[in-house]
C-alpha atoms as a printed R data frame, in Angstrom:
    type eleno elety resid chain resno       x      y       z
1   ATOM     1    CA   UNK     A     1   0.000  0.000   0.000
2   ATOM     2    CA   UNK     A     2   2.820  2.423   0.882
3   ATOM     3    CA   UNK     A     3   4.561  1.629  -2.401
4   ATOM     4    CA   UNK     A     4   1.450  2.645  -4.338
5   ATOM     5    CA   UNK     A     5   1.310  5.951  -2.417
6   ATOM     6    CA   UNK     A     6   4.921  6.675  -3.380
7   ATOM     7    CA   UNK     A     7   4.169  5.910  -7.016
8   ATOM     8    CA   UNK     A     8   1.120  8.169  -6.892
9   ATOM     9    CA   UNK     A     9   3.113 11.039  -5.383
10  ATOM    10    CA   UNK     A    10   5.801 10.598  -8.041
11  ATOM    11    CA   UNK     A    11   3.196 10.654 -10.779
12  ATOM    12    CA   UNK     A    12   1.606 13.787  -9.314
13  ATOM    13    CA   UNK     A    13   4.985 15.545  -9.274
14  ATOM    14    CA   UNK     A    14   5.542 14.572 -12.911
15  ATOM    15    CA   UNK     A    15   2.085 15.857 -13.863
16  ATOM    16    CA   UNK     A    16   2.718 19.153 -12.059
17  ATOM    17    CA   UNK     A    17   6.107 19.519 -13.780
18  ATOM    18    CA   UNK     A    18   4.552 18.787 -17.154
19  ATOM    19    CA   UNK     A    19   1.764 21.278 -16.507
20  ATOM    20    CA   UNK     A    20   4.292 23.989 -15.635
21  ATOM    21    CA   UNK     A    21   6.309 23.234 -18.781
22  ATOM    22    CA   UNK     A    22   3.152 23.437 -20.895
23  ATOM    23    CA   UNK     A    23   2.238 26.790 -19.353
24  ATOM    24    CA   UNK     A    24   5.737 28.118 -20.068
25  ATOM    25    CA   UNK     A    25   5.560 26.857 -23.649
26  ATOM    26    CA   UNK     A    26   2.169 28.531 -24.142
27  ATOM    27    CA   UNK     A    27   3.482 31.801 -22.694
28  ATOM    28    CA   UNK     A    28   6.454 31.593 -25.075
29  ATOM    29    CA   UNK     A    29   4.085 31.141 -28.015
30  ATOM    30    CA   UNK     A    30   1.897 34.024 -26.861
31  ATOM    31    CA   UNK     A    31   4.863 36.417 -26.991
32  ATOM    32    CA   UNK     A    32   6.028 35.388 -30.471
33  ATOM    33    CA   UNK     A    33   5.166 37.428 -33.550
34  ATOM    34    CA   UNK     A    34   3.982 35.757 -36.751
35  ATOM    35    CA   UNK     A    35   3.845 37.622 -40.045
36  ATOM    36    CA   UNK     A    36   1.590 36.421 -42.801
37  ATOM    37    CA   UNK     A    37   1.652 37.866 -46.277
38  ATOM    38    CA   UNK     A    38  -0.293 37.843 -49.493
39  ATOM    39    CA   UNK     A    39   1.051 37.359 -52.986
40  ATOM    40    CA   UNK     A    40   4.120 39.553 -53.589
41  ATOM    41    CA   UNK     A    41   3.892 40.789 -49.974
42  ATOM    42    CA   UNK     A    42   1.327 43.411 -50.994
43  ATOM    43    CA   UNK     A    43  -0.393 42.913 -47.637
44  ATOM    44    CA   UNK     A    44   1.300 41.785 -44.427
45  ATOM    45    CA   UNK     A    45  -0.449 40.943 -41.170
46  ATOM    46    CA   UNK     A    46   1.346 40.451 -37.850
47  ATOM    47    CA   UNK     A    47  -0.220 38.326 -35.113
48  ATOM    48    CA   UNK     A    48   0.966 37.148 -31.741
49  ATOM    49    CA   UNK     A    49   0.593 33.584 -30.531
50  ATOM    50    CA   UNK     A    50  -2.787 34.449 -29.033
51  ATOM    51    CA   UNK     A    51  -3.863 35.348 -32.574
52  ATOM    52    CA   UNK     A    52  -4.252 39.040 -31.746
53  ATOM    53    CA   UNK     A    53  -3.652 41.308 -34.739
54  ATOM    54    CA   UNK     A    54  -0.613 43.463 -34.003
55  ATOM    55    CA   UNK     A    55  -0.095 45.219 -37.310
56  ATOM    56    CA   UNK     A    56  -1.346 45.429 -40.887
57  ATOM    57    CA   UNK     A    57   0.770 46.796 -43.728
58  ATOM    58    CA   UNK     A    58  -0.688 47.501 -47.174
59  ATOM    59    CA   UNK     A    59   1.473 48.397 -50.163
60  ATOM    60    CA   UNK     A    60   0.418 51.685 -51.700
61  ATOM    61    CA   UNK     A    61   0.265 50.220 -55.207
62  ATOM    62    CA   UNK     A    62  -2.608 47.865 -54.341
63  ATOM    63    CA   UNK     A    63  -4.874 50.586 -53.002
64  ATOM    64    CA   UNK     A    64  -7.277 51.073 -55.893
65  ATOM    65    CA   UNK     A    65 -10.711 52.496 -55.046
66  ATOM    66    CA   UNK     A    66 -12.075 50.854 -58.185
67  ATOM    67    CA   UNK     A    67 -10.897 47.391 -57.099
68  ATOM    68    CA   UNK     A    68 -11.707 46.993 -53.413
69  ATOM    69    CA   UNK     A    69 -12.293 43.272 -53.957
70  ATOM    70    CA   UNK     A    70  -8.623 42.686 -54.798
71  ATOM    71    CA   UNK     A    71  -7.510 44.398 -51.584
72  ATOM    72    CA   UNK     A    72 -10.016 42.338 -49.613
73  ATOM    73    CA   UNK     A    73  -8.693 39.135 -51.199
74  ATOM    74    CA   UNK     A    74  -5.129 40.141 -50.341
75  ATOM    75    CA   UNK     A    75  -6.158 40.832 -46.734
76  ATOM    76    CA   UNK     A    76  -7.820 37.433 -46.434
77  ATOM    77    CA   UNK     A    77  -4.751 35.722 -47.886
78  ATOM    78    CA   UNK     A    78  -2.367 37.497 -45.487
79  ATOM    79    CA   UNK     A    79  -4.531 36.763 -42.446
80  ATOM    80    CA   UNK     A    80  -4.897 33.106 -43.426
81  ATOM    81    CA   UNK     A    81  -1.126 32.840 -43.901
82  ATOM    82    CA   UNK     A    82  -0.422 34.384 -40.483
83  ATOM    83    CA   UNK     A    83  -2.957 32.122 -38.767
84  ATOM    84    CA   UNK     A    84  -1.414 29.065 -40.413
85  ATOM    85    CA   UNK     A    85   2.021 30.092 -39.148
86  ATOM    86    CA   UNK     A    86   0.669 30.474 -35.602
87  ATOM    87    CA   UNK     A    87  -1.045 27.091 -35.835
88  ATOM    88    CA   UNK     A    88   2.011 25.346 -37.258
89  ATOM    89    CA   UNK     A    89   4.317 26.743 -34.580
90  ATOM    90    CA   UNK     A    90   1.805 25.961 -31.830
91  ATOM    91    CA   UNK     A    91   1.586 22.360 -33.023
92  ATOM    92    CA   UNK     A    92   5.373 22.178 -33.188
93  ATOM    93    CA   UNK     A    93   5.872 23.526 -29.646
94  ATOM    94    CA   UNK     A    94   2.878 21.986 -27.889
95  ATOM    95    CA   UNK     A    95   2.801 18.755 -29.891
96  ATOM    96    CA   UNK     A    96   5.409 17.163 -27.663
97  ATOM    97    CA   UNK     A    97   2.943 17.395 -24.771
98  ATOM    98    CA   UNK     A    98  -0.096 16.170 -26.644
99  ATOM    99    CA   UNK     A    99   1.440 13.563 -28.938
100 ATOM   100    CA   UNK     A   100  -0.293 10.239 -28.487
101 ATOM   101    CA   UNK     A   101  -3.148 11.629 -26.382
102 ATOM   102    CA   UNK     A   102  -6.640 10.659 -27.557
103 ATOM   103    CA   UNK     A   103  -8.863 13.654 -28.339
């Protein structure tokens, strides 16, 4: 019975250590900046790891009042690219903690 208690305490310490490491990894991701861009970098969008928009840059040459749809498409492409970069990096960093877990 005492042996099982020792094993349980050891497991709890490992779980607590893992939880702290995961929190640190998430905090690291939250402070990183990810820049997504459209074709030819006409539009760039910067996000942090929490997916907050930090900055948007639009090249002057794509600002055409007669073609708002193109600018909208470029914005969507840049945002999608930035979100994919956040997701990829999150999976890379956090994947070591979740690999093999059933979801």
